[in-house]
N, C-alpha and C positions, 0 to 999 in steps of 0.2 A: 540742216539745222542738227546740233549736236544734244546730247542728252540733258545737259543742264537748263537749255533754251527750251526744250519740250516739257520739262518738269515747271518751268516758269508760266508755260500757258494756261489758260482756262479750258476746263472740258468743252469740248465743242461737238459739231456733227461728226468729226472725224479722229476725235481723241477723247479717251476715257481713261481715269485712274481708279484702281482697286487696290486696297490694302494687301489682301493676301488671297488664298484660294479656298478659304475656310467655307465658303458659300459658292458653289460651281454654278448654280442655274443663272444668277443674274450676269456670270462673265459669259455662259454660253449665249444667253440672250443678245449679250452686246456684240458678239462675234458674228451671229446671224443677221442682227441689224446692220452691221458695217458691210458684210458682204452683199446683202440686198440694196444698200441705199448709195454708198459712194466710196465704198472701201474706208479702212481707219486703223489707228493705232491704239491698242491698249497696255497700258502700263501697270505692271504688278509689282507692289512695293511703295506705294504712296497712298498715305491715309486720306481719309475725308478732310481732315483739318488742315491739310498741306503738308504735314509732315512726311518726308522720305524716310521710312522705316525698314526698307529692304525685305528681303524674302530670304527666310532660313532654309537650308538643305536645297539650294538652287536647283541642283539636279534631279532630285526626287518631283519637286514641283513642276519643272518643266516636264517630266516623263507624265505626271499625274494629267496634266493639262491636255498634253497630245492624246492621252487615251480617252480622255473625256470628250474631246473634239470627235474622234473617230466614231466613239460609240453612239454620240447622242445627236449629231447634226447630220441632217441630210439635204440635198446630196452632199457626197463626200467632200469634205473642206480640208485645204492643205495650207493653214495659215504659216508664216513664216516666224519661228519663235527665236528670239536672241536673248542670250544674257549680257548684261553690260553691268558697269558700276558706276557709281556717281557719289563723291566724297565718302568713299570707303563702304557705300551701300550697294548690295548686290540687288540687281533688277531683273525682271523679266518682261521682254518688250515682245509683244504679239501683234504682227502685222497681216491685215487681212485685205487683200485688192477687192475692188468691185468685180462681182461676176454676174453674168446672168442666171438665177435660180429657178425659182425663188428657193432660197434656202430655209429650213424650218427645223424646229425642235422635234426629234423624232417620237418623244413620249407624247407631244401635244397635237401631232398631225399636220397635214398638209394645209390647213386652213387656220387653226387656233394658234400654230405652232410658229407662224411667219411673223417676224418682227422687222421693223423699219426704224431708222434713225430719223426723229424729227427734234432738231435743235441738238442739246447735249443729252437727250434722253433715248431709251430704246422703248419703243411702244408696238403693241399688237398693230398689224397692217389695217385690220378691219377689211370689209368687203370692197370698198372702192380701190384702196391701194393695191389689195390682194389683185383684184382684177387687172391692175395696171401693170402689176409685176408679172403677170402671166401673159399679157399683150406683149410686155417687152421682151420676155422670153421666146416669144414666139415670132418677134420682128413685126409685130402689128400696131397699128396706130388707130387710137381712139376715134378720131375724126372720120376714120374710114368704115366706121360700123354702119350696116345697113339699118334704115328705118322702115320695116315692113308694114308698117300700119299707115304710112304716108304715100303718095304717088309724086311724080314730078309735077303734077298740078299744084302741089302744095308751095312748090318754090316760086319766088318772084323772078321769072326767067328773063321778062323784058327788062327789069332793073338791073339784072346780071349783064344782059347784052349791051347796055348802053355803058356799063363799067370798061367791059372788054373793048367796045367800040373805041373808046377814049383813049387806049393804047393800041389802035389800030388792029385789033384781032377780033375774028369771027367766033362767036359761041353759037356752034350748031349742035346737033344731037349726038355727032361723034366727038365734038370738044368736051360737052358735058360729061360723057363717059369716060374719055382719057384723061380730064382732069379730076375725076371721081366725084363730081358733083352728084351725079347718079352711079349708083353702083348695082350689079346684077344680085338678084335673091330671088330664088325659087323659080327660075325661068323668066323673071320680068325685071324691069328698072326701077328700083325705088331711089329717093334721096339717100346721100350718106348724112351722118350727123354733121360732119363739115359742111355739107352743102346746106343744111338747115340752118346751122350757125352763121353761116355768112349770108345765104340768100332766102331763106326761109319765110314765109309769110308769118304775120304776127300769130296767128292759131297754131301753126306747125311749131314754132319756136316755143310757145307756151306749153305744148304737148311734151315735146321730147327734151328740151333743154331750157327750162324757164331762168335758169340763173346764167346763162349766156348772155350777159348784159352789163352794161357800165352804168354807175351811179356816181354823183359828182355832189360834193358839199363844200360850203364855204362857213368856217366855225369864227365866232369871236373869240380872240385870244390864241392860245396856245393848246387848248384841249378841246374836247367835245361836248363841253358844256352846254354849249348855246350855238343854234344855227343861225347864220345871215343869210343864207340862200341854198338852195338845193337842186338837183335837176337828175332825174331817171331819163336816160336816154330810152325812148320808145322804140327805136328801129333796131337794126343789127350792129353787131359790135363794128362793122365796117362803116355804118353811119356815124358811129361814136366817134371816130376818128376826124371827122369834120364838125360834130357838134362840140365835143369836149374843148377845144381851143378857144371857142366863143365863150363858152362858160368861164374858163381862166382868164380871159381877157377883161371880161365884164367884172370880175372879184378881183383884181390886183392892180398894182399902180403901176405908172410910167415915169420914168426919170427924163431928163433931157440934157444933153451936153451939146455946148457948141465949139465946134471944131472948124476953125478958119472962118468962111463965109456960112458955114452950115450948121443946122440944127439936128442933131441925131437923137432919136429917142430910144430908151433904153428900157425894156420891158422888166418887171420885177423878178421874172423868171426867163430863163433860155428857151425860147420858143421852139427851136429846131432839137434841142437835147429832150425837150419835155414831150414832143410830138414823137420823137425815136421812141422813148420810153412807152410812150402810150401803145405804139405798134407792136414792140415787143412783148408787153402785157397781152395783148388782143392774140398774138401768133403763138404764144407758149403757155397762156392760162391753162390749168388743169379743170377743163370744163367737164370732167368726171366727177367732181366734187360737188355734191349737193350741198345748197344752202351759202355757198359762196360766189361773189361775183366780182368783177373788177371795179376797184374804187379809186376815186380822185378826190383828194382832200386837200383843203388850202387852210391855213393856220396864219396867224400874223408873222410866224417866223419861218415857215417852210411850206411845201408843197409836197405831197406823197401821192405815189401812184403804187397801189397795191393790186396784184394778181393772185387768184388761188393757186394752191400748188406750190409744193417745195421746187427747187430745182429738179430736172429731170434726173431718174436714176442713174448714177455714175458721173454727175456732174458736180463739181465743188465750186464754191465761190472763187477760189484761187485759179482753178482752170477757167472760170468765166472771164476773169481778167486777163488771162494769157490768150484768149481768142478761141479757146476751144468751144465748139459748137455741137449740141445736141437737140435734135428737133423733136419736140413732144407731139406736134400737131402736124404732121408731115403735108397733108394735103391743104390745110388752111396756111401754112408759111409757103408752099409752092405758089399758090393762087397769090398771096399777098406780093410774092416776089414778081410774079407775071405782070401784076397790076403796078408794079413800081413803088409800092408803098414800103418794102424792105430792101435794104441793098444786100450786099453779100453776107451770106450766114457766118456767124461768128464774129461780124464787124459792129454789132450794137453797142456792146460796153464802150469801145474805143471811140467810135463817133459820139457818143453822148458824152464821155468825158473831154474830147477835143472841142465840141461844141460850147461847153462850160468854160474851158479854158481860154478859148480864143474871145470869148466875150467878157472875160474878166469875171466870170461867176465863180463860187466856190466850188470845189470838187464834189460831185453826188456821192450820195451814200447807199451801198446795197445791204440790204438785211435779209435773211432767211429767217422766216419767224415761224418755224415749224412747218403749219400747213400753208404758209403763204410767202410770197416774194414782195419785197418793198424796195423802192427807190425814192429817195429823199434829196429834194432840191432846195437849196437856199437862195434867198433874195440876193440881187446885184448889190454890192456897197453902195452904190451911188442912189438907191431908192430909199426913201424915208419910209421908216417901218412904224408899226404901230397898228391901233385899229383901222381896217379898212375903211374908206368913204364909201359905204354901199348905197348908193341910190341909182337905180337903173335909168334913170333919166337924166339927172344932173351931172354924172361923171362924164356923160357924152355931149350934152346939150347945154350950151351956155345963155340961150335964150330963155325967156320965160315959158313955162308950159302950164296947162291948167292941170286940175285935179283929176279930170276924166283921163287925161293922157297918161299922168303919172300912174293911176290905177290900172289903165290898160297895159302899159309897158310892164309893170309888176306882175300881171298874171301871164304875159308872154314869157317873162323871165322865169315864172314857175313851171313853165312847160305847158301852159294852158294853150286851147286854139280858139281864141275869141274873136268872133264876128261883129260886123258893125250892128248888127240887130243885137246882139247880145251887150254891147256897150251902150247902145240907146235905152235898152229896156232897164239896164241896172241903174243909170243915171236919170232916166225919165227924161230923154231930150230925143229930137227928132232924129231919124235916120240921116239926113242930110247933115246935121250937125256932127252926129258921129263918123260919118264918112270923112267930113272936112277934117275931123281929128286925126284920123288915121292917115289921111292923105300928107297931112303936116308933118307927122312923125316919119313918114315915109320919106317925104322930101329932105328932112334934116339928117337922114341917114341912120336914124335910131333902130327902124324895123325894116325887114325885108319881106316879099311875098315869093312862096315857095310854091312850084306847082302849077297846075292848069287853072284857068280862070273859074272853072267848075268846081274842081276839088281841091285847090289850093288853099293855103293858109298864110297868115303873117306869122313871123317869129322874131325875137330879139336878135338884132345884128352882132 
């Protein structure tokens, strides 16, 4: 990209413009943020209104900047400083590569002086991102952090064993340790954060990682003004990979295309691509960021999957599209790969794009929104758009159903676990009638029973 093309670009995670060197501190903050986040280019000589004003006494400016970097940034930084011209104006280009620091402003210290790039702004890292930068510098991974207040009994080991058995793998004590589901701490084995996120009991997850969960919502129209449906997945993020597609199917439309002798159904959104994006969100979410969870949002004109955290340090959206892979959660990603939930690392973007293209769907869009990453899918052109037909019964069942059954399915759709006794009590009917209503819905394929006869429950199919 030549200088004219660079000047025509908006400011971004890796590009910033400054008019001159009259205020050095914002410039130094930008250079520190570039180095800590993903590298970047600072152009000096372009004003905030977009006018290219150039730099006077360019050699003196270059020397002043080099001295300021050497005196004020730690550890030592060596940016590439270049003098160039555009339309008769002389500019100073400062290229900073990503490097494991963390870099900081000497005068502000190793905590307050650390800056990162969030969108097109340079911000103080704060304790969570600072800790992640330090882990990155040390080659550590957040999901390998020990949980000393928990024991292996706080993991749902039997559930984990069943998952691994489906892939013809035995999960014994040695395997638990080699996969870092449990890790050593003070002479004993305790769950890792990744182990709790993937296999922890409800109480354990609530204790150490309450935001490691997935929430879904269906909105009326194209904004968040009015909810039509919502679901907070009660289980782990692995459970969500099964539950979320069901939520999407019941809140989206399907078109039909006749091809020769056959009728082919076309979902509103590409199921393979959406699942891949969900898997990537689970694998790469910044679980260390408190107050944020993985979100799936359906509007009339789009479906969004958003996970907490910017891209891992050192990764840009351009590199993502080129197939570059940086694993934020090594233990989680490894287990998902072993369980055949993830394909080869670095292939997710291309798989999602190819799945959309082959199915005739619009190309998805990736956005890095400061502290979150979002993937946006658009509907298939053959599917009629507009307000969803949101009826948990009538969208799948053509035959008449009674009001009790409609109420029951709506409760299940909202995530409630309703028994026949609850149905009978609410509608003041006998348990025989309630059980007959439920059996009829099961026969129609609207609901399904999950678990053992004693502890199981019905859910919306």
